[in-house]
N, C-alpha and C positions, 0 to 999 in steps of 0.2 A: 720205269718210264712213265710220264704222266701224258695221257692220250689227250689230245684236243686241249691242251693247255690255253694255247691262244687260238681264236674263232679265224676263221678264213679272210673276214674281211680286215681283222687286225694285220694278218700276216701280209694283206695286201699293202696296206698303208706302211706296214715297215720295209717292204721292199722298194716301195714308189719312194720314200724318204732317203732309204739308204743310197739310191741311184744319185739324189740330188746331194746327198752328204759326201759321196765319193768324188763326185764332179767338182764340187768344190774345194775339196779337202786333199787330194790326191798330192800334190807337191808339197804338202806341209808336213808328210811323215818322213821321218828321218829313216835311214837305209835298212835298220834293223827291226823297223816298225811295217814295213811292207814288201812283197814278195809278189813278182810278177813272172806270168808264162808267156807263151806265144800271143802275138797280137796286143800286146801290153794288157792281157786280162788279168784281174787281182786274183792272186789263188789266196794271200790271207793278209788280213790287218791286225796288227796287234797292240792298237792302241784306239779306243772307241770312246774315251772319255767326254768327248763333247758329240757324241751321236744323242739325240734325245731318247730315244727308244732303250738304248741300253742305259741310261740314267734311270729311266722310269722303271726297268726290270730290277736294276739293283736296289730301288726302294720298295720293290714288290712286296706287300705283305705275305702272300701265302709263300712266296719263293724265301723269304727270311725266315719264314716261320719253321717251315719244312728242313731249311740248312740247319737253325738252331737245333730242332729236334735229333736230326741225325748226328750232329758235332757234339750235342749233350751241353751246350754253352752258346752265349750270345756270340755274334758273329761281324766280322769288317769285311767291308767291299775290298776285293783284290784285281778290279779292273774287267775288262771286257774285250773280246776279240771276235774277228769275222774269220770264218774258213769258207772261201768261196768255191774251191775246187770247181773250175769251170767245166762246160762239158768238153770232152774231147783232150784236153790240156791240163786238167786237173791233177795235182802230184800228189804221190803217196806220201803218208806220214809215217816216219819207221816206227818201229813199236818203241814205247818210252813210259816213263811214270811221269806224271806233271810236277812232282816234288824234287825232282832231280832240277828242275829250272827254278822251284819256288825255294827251296832250302830252306823248309820250316823244320824247326827242332822235331816236334811231334807228327808232321804231317797230316794235321786236323784241318783239312780244307776240300773244298768241294768245286767241281766246274758243273755247270748247269748250261747244257748245250740245246738250242731251240732251233729246230728244222724250219727253215725258211722254204725248202722244197721237200719234196718226198725224197727219202734216202733210203738206199738198200746196198748190199754188196755189189749190186750191180753198176751203181754209179759212185762206188769209193766211200760207201758209208762205213762208219766206225766199226771195229772189232774190237772185244774186250777179252783178256784171260780172266775168267770167272774165279774169284776167291783169291787172286794174286795181289790184292791190297792189303792182306793179313800178313804178309811178310815183312819185307824191309825195302828201302832203297837198293834196289841193285846196282852194280857197277855199269855204268855207261861210258860211251865213247862217242866221238864226234860222227855225225851222219853226213855232213855236208848238204843236208836238205833243207832248203829255203824253207823257213818258217816252222821246223821241227829240227834242231840242230842237232840233237843228240838221239842215240838209241840204245838200247840194252845190249851190252857186249856180248854176253853168251845166251841167245835165245834157248838153247837146250833146257836151262834151267826151268822154262816155262812150260814144258812138254805135258807135265801132269794137271796142268790145267785146261779146261775145255775153252774152246774158242765160240764166242757168241757174237752174230752179226744182227744188232735189231734192226727190224724194219719201222721206218718211220713216215708218218704223214707230214706235209707242211702244218705245223702249229705243236705238233708233238714236243715233249722236252724229255731230254736225259739228265740223269745227274749222276754224276761218278765220282769217287774219292780220289783223292791227289796220289794216292799211292798205287792204283788199280793200272797194271800193264797193260796197254791198249795202243792201237795203232789204226790206219787205213790204208786201202790200195788207191792207185791212180786212178781217174776217171776218164775212161775211154767210151763211154756212153756218149749220147747225143743230148744228155738232160745236164743241167747243172746239179750241184747238191752244197748248197750254202747253208752254214750253221752259225747262228749268232750266240756267243756265250758270254755268261757273267760268271763271276767267280766270288767265292766267299772262305774265309779262313774263321777258326777259332780265335776270338780275342785274346785269349791268355798263350796262343802259339806265336813263338817267335822266330825271325829269320836268323838262320847262321850266317852272319854277315861275311866272313871268310870265304866261306863256301860259296855264296853268292857272287861275290866278287870274282873268283875265280872262274865261275860258270861265266860271267861277263866278259872276262879276258877272253877264254876260248870261243865265244861268239864273235867278238869283234875280229880275232883272227881268221876264223872261217869266214866270214863276211869279206874281209880282205881278199882271202885266197880264191874266194868264188868270184870276186871282181876283177883279179888279176886273169882268171881262167876266161872270163866271159871277155875280156878286152884281147887278149890274145887269140881266141875263136874268131 
């Protein structure tokens, strides 16, 4: 955790510009890039390549330097996302490992999660299974959860790990490994819990194309099934 990584003034600017960006671009996102909850509130956006603050964070020398130190080599950008989790309606994120989605051969990658709001267990903050990144990519199964389509199939294998809920102030920054098991609960509170992420991978780690294509196939099938259920309802 990097405390006070961004100033309150900077966070205020990001939040203001984010509202403008969303208003201008919401209709441009394809189905797997945007997830909505009640009252058409955004729960997650999975492509922020054109958001100026995401671009700047991916170029940030401090974040890149820390990432290179942790991964022990030069890094490449792997995109950025918004996890908005709005008050009262924010969806949970089933327990998963990021590298199940990313399909990197060595799993040498990081997510850098910057709190745009205060976050804790009370409003659906992230929780981690401490030390679980040292093992392997566990078997996952479809979760049918918008924005987090997979979950670890047998959660009993994680019982040996301590569960940790970080408490964050807006401007704090989390850095987690692509292999760590983590998730979050739904947000039933009166406070939003937004997090802006950027991701880096080690330059020499390659994506396993066949696994990634299979994941994308599963994702398309889930999205279609969710769409059918929504139309029927």
